[in-house]
C-alpha positions in Angstrom: -5.5 37.2 13.8 -8.6 36.2 15.8 -7.6 38.7 18.5 -7.4 41.5 15.9 -10.8 40.7 14.7 -12.1 40.8 18.3 -10.6 44.3 18.8 -12.2 45.4 15.5 -15.6 44.1 16.7 -15.2 45.9 20.1 -14.2 49.1 18.3 -17.3 49.0 16.2 -19.3 48.7 19.5 -17.7 51.9 20.8 -14.9 50.5 23.0 -11.7 52.6 23.1 -9.0 50.9 21.0 -6.5 51.2 23.8 -8.8 49.3 26.2 -9.7 46.6 23.6 -6.0 46.1 22.7 -5.1 45.7 26.4 -7.8 43.1 27.0 -6.8 41.2 23.8 -3.1 41.5 24.9 -2.0 43.1 21.6 -0.3 46.4 21.0 -2.1 49.3 19.3 0.7 49.4 16.7 0.3 45.7 15.8 -3.4 46.2 15.5 -3.0 49.1 13.2 -0.5 47.2 11.1 -2.9 44.3 10.8 -5.7 46.6 9.7 -3.4 48.2 7.1 -2.5 44.7 5.7 -6.2 43.7 5.7 -7.1 46.8 3.8 -5.0 45.8 0.8 -6.6 42.4 0.6 -5.3 38.8 1.4 -1.6 38.0 1.3 0.0 35.8 -1.3 0.2 33.0 1.2 -3.5 33.3 2.0 -4.4 33.3 -1.7 -2.3 30.2 -2.2 -3.9 28.5 0.7 -7.4 29.3 -0.6 -6.4 27.9 -4.1 -5.1 24.7 -2.5 -8.2 24.2 -0.4 -10.3 24.7 -3.6 -8.3 22.1 -5.5 -8.5 19.6 -2.6 -12.3 20.1 -2.5 -12.4 19.3 -6.2 -10.3 16.1 -5.8 -12.4 15.1 -2.8 -15.6 15.4 -4.9 -14.1 13.7 -7.9 -13.0 10.7 -5.8 -16.4 10.5 -4.1 -14.8 11.2 -0.7 -12.5 8.2 -0.9 -9.0 9.7 -1.1 -7.2 9.8 2.2 -4.0 11.8 3.0 -1.5 9.7 0.9 -3.6 9.6 -2.3 -4.7 13.2 -1.9 -1.0 14.2 -1.6 -0.1 12.2 -4.7 -3.0 13.5 -6.7 -2.0 17.1 -5.9 1.5 16.3 -7.1 0.0 14.9 -10.3 -1.7 18.2 -10.8 1.4 20.2 -10.2 1.0 21.1 -6.5 3.7 19.5 -4.4 2.4 19.8 -0.8 3.7 18.4 2.5 1.5 15.6 3.7 1.1 17.2 7.1 -0.4 20.3 5.4 -2.8 18.1 3.4 -3.8 16.3 6.6 -4.5 19.6 8.4 -6.6 21.0 5.5 -8.6 17.7 5.3 -9.3 17.9 9.0 -10.1 21.6 9.1 -12.2 21.5 5.9 -13.9 18.2 6.8 -12.6 16.5 3.6 -12.9 13.1 5.2 -13.4 9.7 3.7 -16.6 7.8 3.5 -16.6 5.1 6.3 -16.3 1.5 5.3 -19.1 -1.1 5.6 -18.0 -4.5 7.0 -21.1 -6.6 6.0 -20.4 -9.1 3.3 -22.6 -12.2 2.6 -20.8 -15.3 1.4 -20.5 -15.9 -2.4 -18.2 -18.9 -2.3 -19.4 -22.5 -2.2 -16.4 -24.8 -1.9 -18.5 -27.9 -1.0 -18.2 -29.7 -4.3 -16.6 -32.8 -5.9 -14.4 -30.9 -8.4 -10.6 -31.0 -8.3 -9.0 -28.3 -6.1 -5.9 -27.0 -7.8 -2.7 -26.1 -5.9 -1.9 -22.5 -5.0 0.7 -21.4 -7.6 0.3 -17.7 -7.0 1.3 -17.7 -3.3 5.0 -16.7 -4.0 4.6 -15.5 -7.5 5.6 -11.9 -8.2 4.5 -11.0 -11.8 7.0 -9.0 -13.8 4.7 -8.2 -16.8 1.0 -8.3 -17.8 -0.7 -11.6 -18.4 1.5 -13.6 -16.1 -1.0 -13.7 -13.2 -4.8 -13.1 -13.3 -6.9 -13.1 -10.1 -10.6 -13.8 -10.1 -13.3 -13.2 -7.5 -17.1 -12.7 -7.1 -19.0 -10.3 -4.8 -22.6 -9.3 -4.2 -24.2 -5.9 -5.2 -27.2 -4.7 -3.3 -30.1 -3.4 -5.3 -33.2 -1.6 -4.0 -35.0 -4.9 -3.2 -32.7 -7.7 -4.3 -29.0 -8.7 -4.9 -27.0 -9.3 -8.0 -23.5 -10.7 -8.3 -20.3 -9.3 -9.9 -17.4 -11.5 -11.2 -14.1 -9.8 -12.0 -10.7 -10.8 -13.4 -7.7 -8.6 -12.6 -4.2 -8.6 -13.9 -1.9 -9.1 -11.0 0.9 -7.0 -12.5 -1.0 -3.8 -13.1 -4.1 -4.3 -10.9 -6.2 -3.5 -14.0 -9.7 -5.1 -14.3 -9.5 -7.0 -17.6 -12.8 -8.8 -17.4 -16.1 -8.5 -15.5 -19.7 -9.6 -15.6 -22.9 -9.2 -13.6 -25.8 -11.6 -13.2 -28.7 -12.3 -10.8 -27.2 -15.8 -10.0 -24.0 -17.5 -8.9 -23.8 -20.2 -11.6 -20.6 -20.8 -13.5 -21.9 -18.7 -16.5 -21.2 -15.6 -14.4 -17.5 -16.4 -13.9 -17.2 -17.6 -17.5 -18.6 -14.3 -18.9 -15.9 -12.4 -17.0 -13.2 -14.7 -18.2 -14.5 -14.4 -21.8 -14.2 -10.6 -21.6 -10.6 -10.9 -20.3 -9.6 -13.4 -23.1 -11.3 -11.1 -25.7 -9.3 -8.1 -24.5 -5.8 -9.6 -23.9 -3.4 -11.7 -25.9 -2.4 -14.7 -23.8 0.7 -16.7 -24.6 -0.1 -20.4 -23.9 1.7 -21.7 -20.9 2.7 -18.3 -19.4 -0.4 -17.3 -17.5 -1.7 -18.5 -14.1 -5.3 -17.9 -13.2 -5.8 -17.7 -9.4 -9.2 -17.8 -7.6 -10.8 -19.2 -4.5 -12.1 -22.8 -4.4 -15.7 -21.8 -5.3 -17.6 -24.2 -7.6 -17.8 -21.5 -10.3 -14.0 -21.7 -10.8 -13.5 -25.4 -10.0 -16.2 -26.8 -12.3 -15.4 -28.6 -15.5 -16.6 -25.9 -17.9 -14.4 -23.2 -16.3 -11.3 -25.4 -16.1 -11.8 -26.5 -19.7 -12.0 -22.9 -20.9 -8.7 -22.2 -19.1 -7.0 -25.2 -20.6 -8.1 -24.3 -24.1 -6.4 -21.0 -23.7 -3.3 -22.5 -22.2 -3.8 -21.0 -18.7 -2.8 -22.8 -15.5 -5.4 -22.9 -12.8 -4.5 -22.0 -9.2 -6.6 -21.8 -6.1 -6.4 -20.4 -2.6 -6.3 -22.6 0.5 -9.5 -23.2 2.3 -10.3 -20.5 4.8 -7.5 -18.2 3.7 -9.0 -15.2 1.9 -5.7 -13.4 2.0 -4.4 -15.9 -0.5 -6.4 -13.8 -3.1 -5.7 -10.5 -1.3 -5.4 -8.4 -4.5 -8.9 -9.4 -5.7 -10.3 -8.9 -2.2 -8.7 -5.5 -2.1 -10.4 -4.5 -5.4 -13.7 -5.6 -4.1 -13.3 -3.5 -0.9 -12.3 -0.5 -3.1 -15.4 -1.1 -5.3 -17.7 -1.3 -2.3 -16.2 1.7 -0.5 -15.8 4.0 -3.5 -18.8 3.1 -5.6 -21.4 0.7 -4.1 -21.7 1.8 -0.5 -24.1 4.6 -0.1 -25.7 3.9 -3.5 -29.2 2.4 -3.9 -29.5 1.0 -7.4 -33.0 0.7 -8.7 -32.3 -2.4 -10.8 -29.6 -4.5 -12.4 -29.3 -2.2 -15.4 -28.6 0.8 -13.3 -26.1 -1.1 -11.2 -24.4 -2.4 -14.3 -24.0 1.0 -15.9 -22.7 2.6 -12.7 -20.2 -0.1 -12.0 -19.0 -0.2 -15.6 -18.3 3.5 -15.4 -16.4 3.0 -12.2 -14.3 0.1 -13.5 -13.5 1.4 -16.9 -13.2 5.2 -16.2 -12.4 5.6 -12.6 -10.6 2.5 -11.4 -8.6 1.5 -14.5 -7.8 5.0 -15.8 -7.9 7.5 -12.9 -7.5 5.8 -9.4 -4.0 6.0 -8.0 -2.5 2.9 -6.5 0.3 3.1 -3.9 1.6 -0.3 -5.2 1.9 1.2 -8.7 4.0 4.2 -7.7 0.7 6.1 -7.4 -0.3 5.6 -11.0 -3.6 4.3 -12.4 -3.5 0.8 -13.9 -3.7 1.9 -17.5 -1.1 4.6 -16.9 1.1 2.0 -15.2 0.9 -0.4 -18.1 1.6 2.4 -20.6 4.7 3.4 -18.5 6.3 0.0 -18.9 9.2 -0.2 -21.5 7.7 -3.1 -23.4 4.1 -4.0 -22.7 3.3 -7.4 -24.1 0.0 -9.1 -24.2 -2.2 -6.2 -25.2 -2.8 -7.3 -28.8 -5.3 -9.7 -30.4 -6.9 -12.3 -28.1 -6.0 -15.9 -27.9 -8.0 -18.3 -30.0 -10.3 -20.5 -27.9 -10.7 -23.1 -30.7 -7.1 -24.1 -31.0 -6.0 -27.5 -29.5 -4.9 -27.4 -25.8 -1.2 -26.5 -25.5 1.2 -28.0 -23.1 1.2 -26.0 -19.9 4.8 -25.3 -18.9 4.9 -23.4 -15.6 7.9 -23.6 -13.3 7.5 -21.9 -10.0 9.3 -22.0 -6.7 6.6 -22.7 -4.1 
């Protein structure tokens, strides 16, 4: 098609068509046929391609330039456009629909130099089969215009849903406790059936935090020292948060950061973002797709006497 356009340009400059076609190595008949097709407008295939490119641009913008080829392909399928992944890769490359690069810098937020008891890792070989069997907790930093604040989250290990989160300008235990309180206020926990996994940070090992878990009938579990992959799911969420929301943003203050991150967690991550581990469903959609979702009713009472923790796992 580029050769035909070149012949057209030479014709407009006064070149004989026969000479221009010979230079472009196309026949006069093929050139005239192309002009006839062009005169009646774009073909059905060209229109479909233009529509697909427009839809991919829309998804690219909605995801803040974070969807790569697999998620873009799945999102198109969710919207009724089943497209070969190679075609998606070609359009992303040709139309510059590329992802925002990752940032690797991450200051430490874990202080494991304390005298509190370090609990054994009960989550290492645990595969949750329903909600509220495994929760994962972690803390990260959020950069403001001239300072830092810190974000604590609690995720459900079955659905990857963020069930609790809190933000503060400190790393004291109250930050982690606030995120846990949100999770307990939103989910119904059956005493003795839930494991809470975290790193060995003082926020999670301290007496106040462990007492809150025990009052709810939740078994503590902690990663091994120097093994961040023991809490890989929480680490993965933090990377997603940084890549898709925080990186590239300059929050004026904590209020702005809190509002933006709340919108990302509650609207984008929990309700819209597709997860390959969830058959490319969003966490809320995945929970709703389960035949019997337990644990989404009234929260557990935190004033009841501590139940007996009965957790049997094969480590």
